C-alpha positions as a printed NumPy array, in Angstrom:
array([[-59.699,  72.01 ,  93.211],
       [-60.531,  69.002,  95.409],
       [-56.95 ,  67.759,  95.168],
       [-55.601,  71.148,  96.275],
       [-57.948,  71.29 ,  99.266],
       [-57.054,  67.687, 100.173],
       [-53.316,  68.407,  99.996],
       [-53.739,  71.532, 102.127],
       [-55.85 ,  69.677, 104.696],
       [-53.354,  66.819, 104.96 ],
       [-50.472,  69.289, 105.138],
       [-52.068,  71.253, 107.986],
       [-52.943,  68.021, 109.803],
       [-49.338,  66.828, 109.575],
       [-47.998,  70.216, 110.715],
       [-50.312,  70.109, 113.721],
       [-49.248,  66.538, 114.471],
       [-45.598,  67.616, 114.367],
       [-46.092,  69.729, 117.485],
       [-47.262,  66.715, 119.488],
       [-44.907,  64.172, 117.865],
       [-41.568,  65.946, 117.412],
       [-38.912,  64.817, 115.008],
       [-39.217,  67.039, 111.961],
       [-40.213,  64.428, 109.374],
       [-43.999,  64.703, 109.774],
       [-43.934,  68.507, 109.621],
       [-41.646,  68.451, 106.585],
       [-43.997,  66.104, 104.741],
       [-46.917,  68.405, 105.668],
       [-45.066,  71.429, 104.299],
       [-44.224,  69.557, 101.091],
       [-47.876,  68.546, 100.611],
       [-48.955,  72.163, 100.994],
       [-46.251,  73.265,  98.54 ],
       [-47.439,  70.667,  95.999],
       [-50.996,  71.933,  96.446],
       [-49.785,  75.464,  95.763],
       [-47.89 ,  74.369,  92.624],
       [-50.986,  72.557,  91.337],
       [-53.032,  75.721,  91.938],
       [-50.554,  77.773,  89.88 ],
       [-50.619,  75.197,  87.058],
       [-54.409,  74.73 ,  86.93 ],
       [-55.629,  78.255,  87.753],
       [-52.774,  80.518,  86.682],
       [-51.082,  83.258,  88.648],
       [-54.268,  84.572,  90.264],
       [-55.402,  81.163,  91.483],
       [-51.901,  80.258,  92.598],
       [-51.503,  83.476,  94.583],
       [-54.903,  82.898,  96.176],
       [-53.843,  79.351,  97.151],
       [-50.533,  80.657,  98.485],
       [-52.298,  83.295, 100.578],
       [-54.793,  80.714, 101.851],
       [-51.939,  78.394, 102.795],
       [-50.116,  81.134, 104.702],
       [-53.295,  82.072, 106.559],
       [-54.019,  78.417, 107.41 ],
       [-50.482,  77.818, 108.679],
       [-50.556,  81.031, 110.733],
       [-53.91 ,  80.148, 112.312],
       [-52.81 ,  76.556, 112.97 ],
       [-49.571,  77.656, 114.639],
       [-51.398,  80.31 , 116.68 ],
       [-53.82 ,  77.686, 117.969],
       [-50.999,  75.22 , 118.639],
       [-48.684,  77.574, 120.5  ],
       [-51.118,  80.031, 122.146],
       [-54.402,  78.185, 122.682],
       [-53.382,  74.517, 123.034],
       [-50.93 ,  75.064, 125.94 ],
       [-53.831,  76.485, 127.982],
       [-55.907,  73.3  , 127.619],
       [-55.636,  70.144, 129.729],
       [-54.11 ,  68.216, 126.794],
       [-51.662,  71.023, 126.133],
       [-50.498,  71.157, 129.737],
       [-49.659,  67.462, 129.488],
       [-47.985,  67.737, 126.069],
       [-45.853,  70.864, 126.545],
       [-43.017,  71.37 , 128.997],
       [-43.867,  74.094, 131.472],
       [-41.12 ,  73.756, 134.068],
       [-37.453,  74.415, 133.761],
       [-34.991,  71.648, 134.512],
       [-32.772,  72.757, 137.352],
       [-30.359,  69.834, 137.515],
       [-27.009,  70.087, 135.841],
       [-24.602,  67.6  , 134.421],
       [-21.251,  68.893, 135.421],
       [-17.914,  67.786, 136.661],
       [-17.516,  67.017, 140.35 ],
       [-15.321,  69.992, 141.15 ],
       [-14.879,  70.638, 144.888],
       [-16.887,  67.566, 145.875],
       [-14.417,  65.278, 144.08 ],
       [-11.427,  66.915, 145.741],
       [-12.985,  66.184, 149.134],
       [-13.424,  62.498, 148.217],
       [ -9.812,  61.861, 147.183],
       [ -8.128,  59.561, 149.664],
       [-11.395,  58.148, 151.044],
       [-12.341,  54.487, 151.042],
       [-15.121,  53.305, 148.743],
       [-17.134,  50.092, 148.618],
       [-17.87 ,  48.592, 145.188],
       [-21.65 ,  48.418, 144.719],
       [-21.248,  46.692, 141.351],
       [-18.504,  44.833, 139.566],
       [-16.131,  47.495, 138.307],
       [-14.952,  46.23 , 134.943],
       [-13.411,  48.827, 134.846],
       [-16.442,  51.124, 135.386],
       [-19.241,  50.703, 137.88 ],
       [-20.69 ,  52.206, 141.046],
       [-19.193,  52.729, 144.477],
       [-20.522,  53.943, 147.827],
       [-18.705,  56.567, 149.852],
       [-20.183,  57.857, 153.105],
       [-23.582,  56.423, 152.165],
       [-23.715,  58.088, 148.722],
       [-23.511,  56.351, 145.352],
       [-20.99 ,  57.514, 142.742],
       [-19.939,  56.334, 139.309],
       [-16.336,  55.177, 139.349],
       [-13.565,  53.903, 137.1  ],
       [-11.191,  51.295, 138.526],
       [ -7.715,  52.15 , 137.314],
       [ -6.325,  48.807, 138.426],
       [ -8.706,  46.872, 136.158],
       [-11.565,  44.868, 137.605],
       [-12.796,  45.147, 141.162],
       [-15.361,  42.643, 142.458],
       [-18.63 ,  43.569, 144.114],
       [-18.1  ,  44.507, 147.77 ],
       [-14.374,  45.174, 147.466],
       [-12.798,  48.063, 149.343],
       [-11.297,  50.66 , 147.025],
       [ -9.466,  53.946, 147.412],
       [-10.367,  57.161, 145.571],
       [ -7.269,  58.604, 143.88 ],
       [ -8.83 ,  61.209, 141.59 ],
       [-11.699,  62.208, 139.362],
       [-12.223,  62.985, 135.713],
       [-15.173,  64.874, 134.285],
       [-18.058,  62.805, 135.645],
       [-16.683,  59.877, 137.64 ],
       [-14.299,  59.032, 140.398],
       [-11.073,  57.158, 139.729],
       [-10.437,  54.364, 142.204],
       [ -7.817,  51.668, 142.76 ],
       [ -7.623,  48.555, 144.853],
       [ -5.188,  49.404, 147.595],
       [ -2.236,  47.038, 147.887],
       [ -2.695,  44.213, 150.345],
       [ -1.104,  44.936, 153.708],
       [  1.421,  42.389, 154.873]])
């Protein structure tokens, strides 16, 4: 009986820990420990004892999850551990902004080998130098854009 209670206690502790330390492994181990405790209860105490252990395990898991997802988020620790705000930023292609930048001059903020950062009208953009490497500070020309970066070239030297 002590082994069953110990397995259940460790299982619940690991399931609770899983909420604060995500990843899936800790919670899976906790569930397996509780399952082993249930199997031991069936073997040692028969069907009646096993069903009682199974019911106790379900009640414990339900209470633990209720506390974790309903009570804990209302506490100071829970407000720090759970996300409460929605992310509003998006990761998307340039779209209209990129079309407006085509043909403009850009200054290399980093070595483009072939990727790096450029400045256009005081704003920083990720860029890909189609003509290979471009040294820091070089003047480039925007000729297009792919999904998330501008495509630049070194304009030919004027004679």
